[in-house]
C-alpha positions, 0 to 999 in steps of 0.5 A: 804154460807160465802165469801172465803177469801184471806187467803184461796186462798193463802193456796190453791195456796201454797203462802203467803197472801201477794203474793196472794194479789199482784196478785189479787189486781193489785200491780206493784210488781207481782210474776212469771207467774206460780205463778200468774196463780196458785193464779188465778186458786185458786181464781176461784175455791173458787169463791173469789171476790177481795176487791175493797178498797185493789185494790185501795190501791194496784194500787193508784187508786180506779177506782171510781168517786163520783157524787153529785147532788141535785135530780137525779129525776130532768131532769137537773141533770139527763142529767149531770149525763149521761154526767159524766157516759159517761166520766167515761167510757172513763176512765174505771171507775164507778160512785157513786152517791149521791143526797142531796137536795142541802143542803151543810151539806148533800153535805159535808157527801157525800164528806166524804163518797166518800173520805173514799171509796178512790174515785179518783175524785168528781163532784159536780153539783148543785147551791151554796148558800149564805143563812145564814142557809147554812153558817155552812154547806158551811164551813164544805163542804169547809173544807171537800173538802180542806182535800180531795184535800190535800190527792190527790183527784181531784174535779170539781164543776159545776157553782160556786166555793164551798163557802169558798174552798181554795184548790190550787191543784186538784180543778176545776170550770166549769163556766156556763154563766147563767147571760149572757144567761138570758140577751140574752133571755130577749132582744129577748123577749123584742123585741117582747113584749110590755107588763109587765115581771115577773120573778119566781125565787128561794130563794135569795142567791141561786147563779144560780137563782140569776144569772139568775134573774140579767141577765134577769133584765140586758137584759130588761134594755139594751132594755129600759124596766122597771124591771120585778117583781120577785116572790121568791119561791122554786127552783123546780116545786112545787115552780113554781106551787105555783107562778103560782097560784098567777100569775093566780089570778093576770091575772084574775083580769086584765082580769076583768078590763074594757077596757083592755080585755084579751090582755091587761091582758097578761104578760110574765113570765120568770121562772129561770128553766124549771121545775119551768116553767112546774109548773107554766104552770100547775098552770095556766092551773088548773085555766082555763088559757092557754099559750100563750093565757093568758100569755107567759112563758119562762124557762132555761136549755132545759131539755129533758122533754120539747120534751113532753111538750105543748105548746113547751117552749121557753128557754135557751138551755144548753148542760147538758150532755156536761157539765157532760163530761167536769167536769169529764174529768177536774178531770182525771189524768194528766188534766191541773190545774184550769183556770180562768173563762171568758165571751165571747164577744157574750154575751154567756159567757164561762167557761174553764177547763183543761184535759190532758194538753189541754183546754176544749171548753167553755160552751155556750148556745143558746136562743130558742124561741118556741110557749109558747112566741108567741104573736099572739096567 
C-alpha cells in the first residue's frame, strides 16, 4: 500500500498543502486551532507519516546528531556511543551512527551524508592520523567539516583536531590527556619493576597511539629507566595478538638461557589500548605462557570487557561514557565556543569545552593497577 501524501491530507481537511505542512511539520506560522485539529484528524485517518526533512526545514532543526566512530564493536567506541546517546536524549534528539574503520576518506563520506540529512551536530570519535596514505583523506574531511560548520552545523571531535580543519565557529575539540596518563602509568609500574619494558603500539602517525607511547617513554625516563622497545602493529586486538606471538618467542628464548631462569626472562608489556592487551595476552596463552607468571602486562582505557578478563588487567581508566556526553553537550545550541586545551599540574591533564555558556569538567583519568602487573607471581 502506497503511503499517503501531504496533498491527500490537505484535500481531506479542506485546506491548502502549505497550511497542512505548517501544521504537521512544526512551522512557527500556525493556523487557527480548529484548522490545525482538522488537519491532524485527516492525517490520522489516512495514516500519514510526516517527512523528517520537511520538519527540519520548518523548525530549522532536524533533531538528529551524527556520530562517527571507527568500530562500534570495539568496547571503547561502544562506551562513548552510550554517552552520546544519553546526552542526545537530554536534548530530545536521535543519533545516527556511522562506522568508518578509521579512514578519514570514509569519515568525510559520513559527514557529507549527515549534512545532507541536516543533522544538527556531529560527534567524531577516533584517533587522527598523519600517515602519508591519509593525507588526501584528511584534506577532504577537513574541507567537508569546514563546509558543514559554515552552514550552521556544530562539530565535536574527541582527542585531537581534525588535520587541516579551520572552521572558526561551531567546532569543538574535547582533549583526552593520553600522554600525561601514560607517563603516570609508567611511573607506577617502574616503581615496582626492575626488568625490561616493551610497548605494543599502533602504526606510527596514529595520534592517540603516539601520545601514549611518548608519555610512557617519558614516564620511564623520569623514573631513571631506559626506553622501552616498541612493537608497531595494528591498533586493534588482532595487532595485539600478532605482537604477542613475537613476544612469546622472545620470552621462551630468554627462559631457555642458563642462569636467569623464568624470573630473569620476564618483561613488562604496555599495550596502548586494552583490546591490544587482550590480544597479546591471548597470544601468550596460546604459546603456553601465563600472565603474570611469565610476563606482566598493562593496557589503557579500562573498557567494560575487562570485568570478565582474567587475570584482572592493569590499565588507565578513562570516563568513556562521560567523554561521549560532554562531546554531545558541547555541540548543543547555545553552547560556548571552543576553548583551549590545558594540562593539569597533577599530570592527569584536562580538556575543556563549552555548554550553554558554561565550562565542562575537564577529562581526567586514573591509573589502576591489578593482578596482571603483580611481580610476586
